[in-house]
C-alpha positions in Angstrom: 0.3 -27.9 12.4 -3.0 -29.2 12.0 -4.0 -32.1 9.7 -5.6 -29.6 8.0 -2.4 -27.5 7.3 -0.6 -30.2 6.3 -2.7 -31.3 3.5 -2.3 -27.5 2.3 1.6 -27.6 2.5 1.1 -31.0 1.0 -0.9 -29.2 -2.1 1.7 -26.5 -2.5 4.8 -29.2 -2.5 3.2 -31.1 -5.1 2.3 -28.7 -7.4 4.3 -28.5 -10.7 7.0 -26.0 -11.2 7.5 -23.9 -14.2 10.6 -24.9 -15.1 8.8 -28.6 -15.3 6.4 -27.2 -17.6 8.7 -25.8 -19.7 10.7 -28.7 -20.1 7.2 -30.8 -21.0 6.5 -28.0 -23.7 9.8 -28.1 -24.9 9.6 -32.0 -25.4 6.3 -32.1 -26.7 7.5 -29.7 -29.5 10.0 -32.1 -30.0 8.3 -35.2 -30.4 5.6 -33.7 -32.8 8.1 -32.2 -35.1 9.5 -35.3 -35.1 6.1 -37.9 -35.8 5.4 -34.6 -38.7 8.6 -35.6 -40.5 7.8 -39.1 -40.7 4.3 -39.5 -41.4 0.7 -37.8 -42.5 0.3 -36.2 -39.0 -2.5 -34.3 -38.2 -2.0 -32.6 -34.9 -0.4 -33.2 -31.5 -2.7 -33.1 -28.5 -1.5 -32.7 -24.7 -4.2 -35.0 -22.5 -4.3 -36.6 -19.6 -3.5 -35.3 -15.6 -0.9 -32.5 -17.2 -3.5 -30.9 -19.5 -6.4 -31.6 -16.9 -4.3 -29.6 -13.8 -4.0 -33.0 -11.9 -0.3 -33.3 -12.5 2.1 -33.6 -9.5 5.7 -32.3 -9.4 8.5 -35.3 -10.4 5.9 -37.8 -10.8 3.1 -37.4 -13.4 4.0 -38.7 -17.0 2.7 -36.4 -19.9 0.3 -37.9 -22.2 0.2 -36.9 -25.7 -2.1 -37.8 -28.2 -0.4 -38.2 -31.6 -3.2 -37.9 -34.2 -2.8 -39.3 -38.0 -4.6 -38.6 -40.8 -6.4 -41.8 -41.7 -4.3 -42.0 -44.8 -2.0 -42.9 -42.4 -3.6 -45.3 -40.4 -5.2 -47.3 -43.3 -4.0 -49.7 -45.6 -6.0 -50.9 -48.6 -9.6 -50.6 -47.3 -8.6 -51.4 -43.6 -7.8 -49.9 -40.6 -3.9 -50.6 -39.8 -3.5 -52.6 -36.3 -2.6 -50.5 -33.2 0.3 -52.4 -32.5 1.8 -51.5 -36.3 1.2 -47.8 -35.7 2.8 -48.3 -32.4 6.2 -50.0 -33.6 6.6 -47.3 -36.3 6.0 -44.2 -33.7 8.4 -46.3 -31.3 11.0 -46.8 -34.7 10.0 -42.4 -35.7 11.3 -41.7 -32.5 14.2 -44.2 -31.6 15.9 -42.7 -34.7 15.1 -38.8 -33.6 16.5 -39.8 -29.7 18.8 -42.8 -30.2 20.2 -42.4 -26.5 17.0 -41.8 -24.6 14.8 -45.2 -23.4 11.8 -45.7 -25.2 9.7 -48.6 -24.5 6.2 -49.6 -25.9 3.6 -49.5 -22.8 0.2 -50.8 -22.9 -1.2 -48.1 -25.0 1.6 -45.8 -25.8 5.2 -45.6 -26.7 7.4 -43.9 -23.5 9.9 -41.8 -24.1 12.0 -41.3 -20.7 14.2 -37.9 -21.0 17.1 -37.5 -18.9 15.6 -34.2 -17.8 13.4 -36.4 -15.8 9.9 -36.1 -18.2 8.6 -39.1 -19.0 6.6 -38.7 -22.3 3.9 -41.2 -23.1 2.6 -40.7 -27.0 -0.5 -42.4 -27.9 -1.2 -42.8 -31.6 -4.8 -42.0 -32.8 -7.3 -41.0 -35.4 -10.2 -39.1 -36.2 -13.7 -41.3 -36.0 -16.1 -38.8 -35.5 -18.1 -36.7 -32.7 -19.6 -37.1 -29.2 -23.6 -37.5 -29.8 -24.3 -34.0 -28.7 -21.5 -33.0 -31.1 -19.8 -30.9 -29.1 -16.4 -33.1 -28.9 -14.4 -35.2 -31.3 -14.0 -38.7 -30.9 -10.7 -40.5 -31.5 -9.8 -44.2 -31.9 -6.4 -45.3 -29.9 -4.6 -48.4 -29.1 -6.6 -50.7 -27.1 -3.9 -52.9 -26.0 -4.9 -56.0 -27.8 -4.0 -54.9 -31.4 -7.4 -52.8 -32.1 -8.6 -49.7 -31.1 -10.7 -48.3 -28.9 -12.8 -45.1 -29.1 -12.1 -41.9 -26.6 -12.9 -38.3 -26.2 -10.3 -36.4 -24.1 -12.2 -33.2 -24.4 -15.7 -34.9 -23.3 -14.2 -36.5 -20.5 -11.8 -33.2 -19.4 -15.2 -31.1 -19.8 -16.8 -33.9 -17.1 -14.2 -33.7 -15.1 -14.3 -29.7 -15.1 -17.5 -29.3 -14.5 -17.5 -31.3 -11.3 -14.3 -29.9 -10.0 -16.1 -26.8 -10.5 -19.3 -28.0 -8.2 -16.7 -29.2 -5.8 -15.0 -25.5 -5.7 -11.8 -26.6 -7.0 -11.4 -29.7 -4.0 -11.8 -32.4 -6.8 -8.6 -31.7 -8.4 -7.0 -31.1 -5.5 -8.1 -34.3 -4.1 -6.6 -35.9 -7.1 -3.2 -34.7 -6.6 -2.9 -36.0 -3.0 -4.1 -39.4 -4.2 -1.1 -39.5 -6.7 1.0 -38.3 -4.2 -0.1 -40.9 -1.8 0.4 -43.8 -4.8 4.1 -42.5 -5.2 5.1 -42.4 -2.0 4.2 -45.8 -1.3 6.6 -49.0 -1.7 6.6 -49.8 -4.4 4.2 -47.2 -5.7 0.6 -48.1 -6.5 0.1 -48.2 -10.3 -3.4 -47.0 -9.9 -4.7 -44.9 -13.6 -5.2 -41.3 -12.8 -8.1 -41.1 -15.2 -10.0 -43.9 -12.8 -8.9 -41.9 -10.1 -10.6 -38.4 -11.7 -13.5 -39.8 -13.2 -14.5 -41.8 -9.6 -14.0 -38.5 -7.8 -16.5 -36.9 -10.5 -19.2 -39.5 -10.9 -19.6 -40.0 -7.3 -19.7 -36.0 -6.4 -16.9 -37.1 -3.5 -15.5 -33.5 -3.3 -19.2 -31.5 -3.5 -20.4 -29.9 -0.4 -18.4 -28.5 2.6 -15.3 -30.9 3.1 -11.7 -30.5 4.6 -9.4 -32.5 1.6 -8.7 -35.3 4.7 -12.3 -36.1 4.4 -12.3 -35.7 0.8 -9.3 -37.9 0.4 -10.3 -40.7 2.9 -14.2 -41.0 0.9 -12.2 -41.7 -2.0 -10.2 -44.6 -0.8 -13.4 -45.6 0.9 -15.0 -45.6 -2.3 -12.1 -47.5 -4.0 -11.8 -50.1 -1.4 -15.8 -50.9 -1.6 -15.4 -51.0 -5.5 -12.5 -53.5 -5.1 -10.7 -51.1 -7.3 -13.1 -52.5 -10.2 -13.2 -50.8 -13.4 -15.7 -47.9 -13.8 -18.3 -47.7 -16.6 -17.8 -45.0 -18.5 -20.6 -42.3 -17.3 -20.5 -40.6 -20.9 -20.8 -43.9 -22.7 -17.7 -43.3 -24.6 -15.2 -45.5 -23.1 -17.1 -48.5 -22.2 -14.9 -49.5 -19.1 -12.1 -47.2 -17.1 -9.8 -49.9 -15.5 -8.2 -49.0 -12.4 -4.8 -50.7 -13.4 -3.1 -51.4 -16.8 -2.2 -55.2 -15.6 -4.9 -57.1 -14.1 -2.7 -59.1 -12.1 -1.7 -56.0 -10.1 -5.2 -54.9 -8.9 -4.7 -57.1 -6.0 -1.9 -55.5 -4.8 -3.7 -52.0 -5.3 -7.0 -53.3 -3.4 -4.7 -54.1 -0.4 -2.9 -51.1 -0.3 -5.8 -48.9 -0.9 -7.9 -50.2 1.7 -5.1 -50.4 4.4 -4.5 -46.9 3.6 -8.6 -46.6 4.2 -8.6 -47.9 7.6 -5.4 -45.7 9.0 -7.5 -42.9 7.6 -10.6 -43.1 9.0 -8.4 -43.9 12.3 -6.9 -40.5 11.6 -10.1 -38.6 11.1 -11.8 -40.0 13.8 -8.9 -39.1 16.0 -8.7 -35.3 14.5 -12.6 -35.1 15.4 -11.9 -36.2 18.8 -8.9 -33.6 19.4 -6.4 -36.0 19.5 -4.2 -34.2 16.9 -0.8 -36.3 17.7 -2.6 -39.4 17.0 -4.1 -38.0 14.1 -0.9 -36.8 12.5 1.0 -40.5 13.3 -2.4 -42.3 11.3 -1.4 -39.8 8.3 1.9 -40.2 8.3 1.3 -44.1 8.2 -1.0 -43.6 5.0 1.6 -41.6 3.2 4.6 -43.8 4.2 6.5 -41.1 6.1 5.6 -38.3 4.2 3.0 -36.7 5.6 4.3 -32.6 6.3 5.4 -32.1 9.6 
């Protein structure tokens, strides 16, 4: 099997199954029902990798935007702190799922179901429209008790357009990158959103390229930037960090740089006909999990 064939085999392996998607839909509906019964609740949106079609089997969290009414998030003339809203959501979900592991993350309440599905519930409220009046803008927790502006639909459209220009390789490369971070030991806490926005902004997958080349160029770009935060090209979300916890950034940079070097060696070997050496290098990149 050639390296190119192995990348296509990898993509087939990491594609989520229909069973996994059905489980996600069930958990989504149960969470939405609970929140509707406890709060002045507007709607539930599925966002993140799952909504953008870049989730992978058994690894990607499912991100849900729990959009509350403005009355629910205000107290008097002020907006409640996002910490208060996170605590309220957590208490409501613990009441519905008393035997399920539930914890607070930086921006969300994380519900780890026994089915293996992990759901991140992000409280949010509507604040307006994008400057072109095409997409809604919401406020979500900023990790410090305040709120920050985001527009999942606007960013999903931006990524989708870049994927179309890359003939679908952007989504595939994002999935390969997510598989890479999960098979490292320990797993690499590199943001899915950051990965996809870098791929889109830099047009890494545009043109006639193999998945091996797209993936290698993504590693090169991340390493060259030292995995620093990306300025939102849409001007909505401010900076898009590569990692949630700054103290983890250097470990991510080191792992990305190491894999970049082996990926470049694999590409070089493959170019000169060294198939065996190319596969050996790719197996190092994927920590022994590159398809044989």
